[in-house]
N, C-alpha and C positions, 0 to 999 in steps of 0.2 A: 415090015410095019408092026407085026405082032411083038417082035423083040423090042422095038422102040417103046411100045406101050408097057411092056413088062418092066423095062428099065426105068421108065418114068414113074410107074407105080412103086417100085422098090425105093427109088430116090425120095418120093414124097412120104412113104411110110417111115423111112429113116428120119426124116425131118420131124415128123409128128412125134415119134418116140423120143428123139433128142430133146424136143421142147418140154417133155414131161420130167426130165431129170432135174434134180435139185442141185443147183450149183454150190450150195452150202453143205452138201452131204458129207458127213464125217463117219466113215466106215468103222473106224476104231471106237468112236463113241457109241455108235449104233450097236455094235457087237457087245460092248461092255454093258449096255442096258438091256440086252436081249431083244432088240427091236427087229421086227420083220421088215420087208421091203417098203412098207408104208409108214414106218416109224412107230408102229403100234405093237402091243403085246397083250397077253391075257393076264388079268388080275382076278381077284375075287372081291366082290362088293358084299359087304355085310351090313344089313340093316338091323340095328339093335332096337328092341322094343321092350315094353314092360313085361317082366316075367310073371310066373304064377305064384311066387312066394309073397304072401300077404302078411308076413311077420311084422309086427310093429315095434320090435325091440331096436331102438335107435342105435344102441352101441353095436349090435350085430350088423345093422345096415351100414353104419359108418365104417366099420372094419372091412366089410365086403367091398365097398366102393373105394376105400383107400387102396385096397389090393388091386382093384380094377385100374386105378390110375398108375400104380406101380407096374402092373402088367403091360399097360400101354407103353410106358417108357422102355421096358425090356424088349418088347416087340420092335420098337423103333431102333433101339441099339443093335438088335439082331437083323436089321434091314428086312423085316417081314411086314411091318406096318408102314404104309406110305401116307395114308390120310386117316385122321380121326377127328371127330367133332360131334357136338350135340346138335339135335334138331329141336327147334322151337315147339311150343305147345301145338298139338294137332289132334285130330279126332281118331287117329289110327294107333295110338299109344307108341308111336315111334319115338325113340329116345336119342339115337345117334347113328353115325355111320363109321365104318372102317373100310378102307381099301387095302387089302392084303396082297403083298407081292409073293404069291405062291401059285404053283401051276394047276392045282386041283382043288375041288371042293372038299375032298377028304382031308387034305393037308390043312385047309382052312379050319375045318371042324375040329381037328386035333388041337390047333393053336387056340381056338376059342375056349377049349376046355381048361386052358391055363389061366383063364380069367375068373377070379373069385366071384364076381357079381353074376356071371353066367352059371358057374358051378352051383352057386347058392340059389339060383333061379330068381334073383331080383331082376335080371335081364334075360331075355331070350334073343336068339339071333336067327335071321333068315339069310341064307347065303346064295349068291348068284355069280355065275361067270360074267366077267365084264371085260370088254376089249377097249383099251384106251392108249393114250400116248405113252410110250416107253420112257419118255423124258419126265414123266410125273415124279419119279423117285428123286430127281435132281433138285426138286424144290425143298427137300428137307434140310439141306445144308443152309440155304438162305433163311428158312423159317426159324432156325435155331438162333439166328443173329438179330431177329427183329422184335422179340418179346422182351418186355421190361420186367414184368411181374409174373411169377409162376401162378397159374390159376388154381 
């Protein structure tokens, strides 16, 4: 009788495990995106906020933020920047976010030092480890096909 219970338990356990498998799972795609068993991976979330530079020279500010936009494009081309965008007015001086496809906070901090607006201290950055869908990077290809006017 004990053997019968053991076999029944093993059979039911196998059914439960089998029900949790994704029938659409694409191992090649998951591997190419660096996904774990849950389809997730570690990224770095960057919250950009107003920096300490209070210089009012508009020409310097414009040059720094033009460099900021150029740097965003470079990071996208190098497949390091997955998401970027401004944040609306708020009480926290938050200005925007980045999601960087890098494995460590240290690597993210190095990349952020390539941004003129951060180097010039017009922007400051808080960085956090973030765990999200590894498929997030695949949206970039589609996003490049839906904008009409370059901001």
